[in-house]
N, C-alpha and C positions, 0 to 999 in steps of 0.2 A: 305754318310751313317753315318760317324762319327759325322757330324754336326747334322743330324737328331736325333741320339741317345742322343747327349748332350742336345738338345732342350727338348726331352721327359723327361730326368732326371731333367732338370730345372723346367719344368711344374709340375712334380710329387712333387718336393720339395716345390713349391709354393702352390700347393693344400693342402699338409700336413700342411703347416703353417696356411692356412686360415681355413680349415675344423677343424683341431685340434683333430679329433677322432683317428688319427693314431699317435699322438704325445705322447711320453712317459710322464706319469703324473709327475708333479713336486713333488719331495720328500721333505716333510716338517717334520723335526725331531719333535717328540712329546715333549711337554713342560714338564719339571720335575714337579712332584706333589708339590703343595704348602706346605709350612711348616705347621705342625699340631700344633694348639693351644689347649692345653689340660689342664683341671682342675681336681683335685682329691679332693673329699670330702668323708672322710672315717668314718665308724661307726657312722652314724647320729642318730641311736637309736630313731627314731621318736616315739612319744607317744602322743596320743590324751588326753588332760586334762579331757575330759568328762569321761574317765575311772577312774578318781579319783586322786586328788593331795593333799588330806588332810585326817586327821583322823588317828586313831591308826594303822590301817592295813597298810596304805601307809607309815607312819613313821617307822613302823617295817621293811618294805622293804628297805627304804633308809639307815637304819643302816648298811646293808650289801652291799650297792651299792655306788660307788664313783662318779656316773654320775649325771649330771644336767637334770634329767628326767623331772621334772616339767617344766623346761624351754625349753625342746627339740623342741616342736612345733614352738615356737617363734624363736629359733636359726636357725632351718632349713629354715623357711620362710625368715629370714634375709639373709642367705647365698645364697639361691635360687635367691633372688632379685638381689644380688650383681653379681652373675654369669650370670644372664640374661643380665646385662649391661656390661659384660666383653668381651674381645676379644676371650675368649675360645669358640671353636666350638665343642669340644668333652669333655664330663664330665664322669669321671669314679667314681664308688662307690664300693669300695672293701668290701662289706658285712656289716652285722649287720645294716640293714636298719631300723629295728624296735626295740623297747625295748625288747620284748620277743616273737616275731612272731605272735602277735595279728592280725587277719585278717583285722579288721577295720583300724589298723595302717598301714598295707601294702597298703590298698586301698587309704588311704589319702596320704601316701608317694608317691605312683604312680601318684596321681593327682598333687602333687607338682612338681615332675620331668617332668610331662607333660607340665608344664608352660615353662620349659627350651626348650623342643622340639618345642613348639609353637613359641618360640623366635628364632628358627632356629638352635638350638643346637642338637647334637646327644648324648644321654645318654646311658651308658652301666653299668649294675649292675651284681654282683655275690653274692650269699647268704653268710651269716655269720653263726656262730654257734647258734645265738639267733633266727634265722629267720624262721625255718621250724619245724613243729611237736614239738613245744616247750611245755612241761608240765607246764611251769611257765607262761603261757599266762593268765593273770588275770586282773580283775578290782577291785577297792578298794572303799569301802563305809563304813565310820565309822570304826568299828572294824572288818568288814566282808571282807574277800577276796573271790572273786567269779571267777571260771574258765570262760574264754571266748574263742571262737573258734580261733585256730591257722590255719596254712595252710599246705597242702601237697606239695611235690615237683611240682606236675603238676599244682596246684593252683598258686604257686609262679611264674612258667613260664608263666602262663596265665595272671596274674596281671601285670607282667613286660614284656608283649609281645613286646611292642614298645621300650623296653630298652635293646635289645640284642637278646631276644629269638625268636621273630618273624622274625628277619632280619638276623639271623646267616647264615654264609656261610656253616658251619658245626656244628652239634650238637652231643655231646657224648651221646650214648644210655644208659650209666650207671651212669650218674651224670648230674648236671646242668652246666657242662662245655660247652663252645662253642668257635667258631672262628667267628670274625666279620671283615669285610674289612673296614679299616679306610681311605685308598686311594688305588690307583692302585698298590702300592709297599709295603704297610704296613698292617699287620694283628694285631688284638687284640686277644690274647689268654686268655680267661677268665676261670680260673681253680677253680673248686669246690672240695675242700677237706673236706667238713663238713660231720659229721657222724650222721645226723638227723634221718636216718633210724634205728639207734640203740637206740634212746631216749626211755626211759621208764618212770621212776618217776622223772628224772632230765635231763636237756639237757647236752649233751657231748660237752665239750669245745675243746677237742683235734681234730687235723686234720690229715687226712690220705687219700691218693689216693688208690682206689682199683687197683688191678693188671690190670684190663681191662681199667680203666680210665687212668692210667699212660701210658699204651701202646698207647692209643689213643693220649695222649699229645705228646709222642715221635714221633708218626707217622705224626702228623700235623706239628711238627717242622722240620721233615725230608722233608716233602712236600715243606715247605716254603724254606728251604735251597736249595733244588734242583731247585727251580724256582726263586731263587734270591729275595725272599720276606723277608723283615725285619719283626720281630715279637716283639710286646710289650706285656708283661705278666701282669695279674692282678689276685690276690689271696687274700683271707681273711687271711689265715695263712702265717706266715713268711717262706721264702725259705732259709734264711741264719740266723745264730745266730747273734743277735744284740749286745751282750756284752758277755764277757767271763763268762761262767757258766750259761747262760740263759737256755741251753738245759738240765741242771741238776736241776735248781731251778724252771723253768717254761716251761717244755717241751710241755705243751698243747698249747703254742703259736707258735710253729713251726710245719711245716708239718712233719709227721713221716718219718724218713729216709732222712732228709734234706741234710746231707753231700753228700750222693751218688746222690740224685736226682738233687741237684743244680749243681753238677759237670756235670752230663749227659746233663742237659738242656743247660748249658753254652756251652758245646762242640757242641751242636746242633744249637747254634747261638742265644740263648735267652740271651740278654745282660741286659735287664731292666725288673724288676717285681715291680709293685705297690702293696703294702700290707697294712694291718691295724691290727686289733685285739688287740694289746697290748696297744693301745691308746697313743702311744709315737711317737715323731718326731725323726726319726733316719734313716740314710743312711749308709749301709755297702757294702763293695766290697769284692768279692771272686775271686781270680785269680788261674787258673789251670796251670799245668806244661807245657801245649802246648801253653800257651799264651792267651787262651780264658778267658773271665771274665764275671761276673754277678754282677749287682747292685740290692740290695733289698732296695727299697725306701718306707719306712714305714711312713704313715701319721697318725697323732694323731686324736682322736675322736672329733666330733663336740659337744659332751656333756661332755668333760673333758678339764679343763684348760691345755694349753692356747687357746683352741677352734680353732685349726688351719685348714687351707686348703691350697692346693698348686695350682699354675698356672705355666704352662710350655710351652716352644716352643721345638718341636721335629723335627729333620731332621735325615736321616740315619747316618749323621756324628756327630751330636751334640744334646745334651739335656740340655736346660737351665731351671733351677728350681728356682722359687721364692715362699716364704712362707708368708702367711698373717694370721691374727687372727681376730676373732670377739671380738672387744674391747668395743663396745657399743651395747646396746639392749634397745628397748623401755620399759620404766618403771623402769630402773635401773640408778641411779646416776653415778655409777662407776662399770660397769659390769665386767671389767677386774679384779678389786680387789675382787669383789664378787665371781667370778668363782675360783680365786686362793685360797681364804680363805675357800670356800666350799670344794675344793679338799683337802686342808690341814687337815681340821676337819674330813672329811670322812676317809681319809687314816689313820689318827691317831687312830681312833676308830677301824678300821679293823686290823691294825697292832698290837695293844694292844691285841685284841682277839686272834690273831694268836700266839703271844709270850706267852700267857697264856695257849696255847694248845700244843699238841705234835708237834715237838719233844723237844720244849724248856721248857714248864711247869714252866714258871716264875711266881712269885707273881706279884700282880698289881703294887707295888712300883717299882720293877725292870723293868717291861714292860713299865711303864710310863717314866722311865729314858731313855730307849733305843729307844722307838718309834720315838722321834723327828729326830734321826739320819736316821732311815729308811725312814721316811716321806720325809726328805730333799733329800735323794738319788732318790726316786721315782719321786719327783717333778723335779729334774734336768734331769732325763731321759725323762720324758714326754715333757719337754720343748725343749730338744735337744741342741747340742753344749755345753755339760756339762762342768762345772768347779767346783772346790772345794776350799774353803778357808782354811787357815792354822789351824784355831780353830776346824773346823769340821773334818779335816784330823787327827788331834791329838786325838780327841775323838774316832774316828773309830780305830785308831792304838791301843789305850788303850783297846778297846773291843777285838781286835784280840789277844792282849797279854795275855788275860785271858785263852785262849785255849779252846778246846772242842767245844760244840755247839755255844758258844759265839764267838769264833774265826771264825767259818764258817759263822755265821751271819754277823760279821764285814767284812769279805772278800766279801760276797754277796753285802753288801751295797756299799763297795768301788768300786766293779766292775761296778755298775750303774753310778758312777761318771766318769769312765774311758771311754772317748769317742774315739773310734778308728776312724781313717781316713776313709772316708772324713768328711767334715763338713755336718751338717744336714739340714740347712735352705735354704741358697741361694748359689747355685753352678752351674758351667757349666761342663758337662761331655763330653769329647771327646770320641765318641762311636767307633772310630777306634783304639785308643791307650789305652783307659781307664783312661787317665790322667784327674784329677779333678782340676778345678780352682775356688777358692772362689770368690763370687761376692760382 
């Protein structure tokens, strides 16, 4: 009897081996998600030259604008072609896709971004303060400035359907914020803090999350944290002050309530936010008491010297950042020098006008003497990895010694030269420890 039982057991084992249907399936551990290859091109300010690039009206516009608007189309086409041939599989655009929200410019920009998607890339956008319901949406002909259609929030989402809005995992009902899946373990949190619904006679530059939108952001970060999902942020407005005094001098370039909001979001696990808006290359880090941290990685504008863009490799443990610039452009013998001199000249005019206005009320001669110091400070900040020579430092210190508004101005200029850690261009961030290594 025992022998018969043993034979039955043996036959059963043999049948299981041959049939296979009763065999426990082989457990194959899932492969880790591939590294994310990401590029950031910020504030492209696309402008169709057919809307006018000459004449008194366009020249009057350029007086109060430091951007390479007339060259915008060609710059964007050049960068798009470069990224098509790059390793980047994900392209982020943190706002100000157009000069001033012109519908035709949005449509043409979307067509350009479509070339990236046709090349196998995934593109994600978020609006900037210039992009929606903009009262400054104009064309220029001779001395005549003519309004042209801008876009509504719904039209923006429709035009950029294939660039985040039509493929979002979650959409905020109160803004153009959304969540997109970059891979099985990583989300993109695209945050819209623009105030286009309040635009009347002029566009509002400042950024602010409504209570409902900010709650939505926190809820999504909580969802991600509870499900062990890593989150990368993208926002037009800065989430952290980029130099001492920025929140006093230029509060419109930071999201309202940034000290509290960046703290809360960092504690909910948001370690990296890609921003734009100020047209500067700068990386800042904020550390909380519990050891959590956040990096605000600001990328300069494609229409402002040094015309930069970033390419990166992201894993949950590490972010490696490289910076490139557009240094040549068809039709220009030395585009790098041209773009630098154009910014210097434009900033010089703007700063003189500001110094001759409230609260400084300087005469032209005084403004002309001080303006170069301010211009050099802005240029250093736009470039990133700022440094200051002894002669410039001495001149700024003399300005501070005068006291009063002159001293405040001098300290403001000096703060733009003071580059807080980490470096701004080429770095590696350990996302577990927050330690940064220059490359």
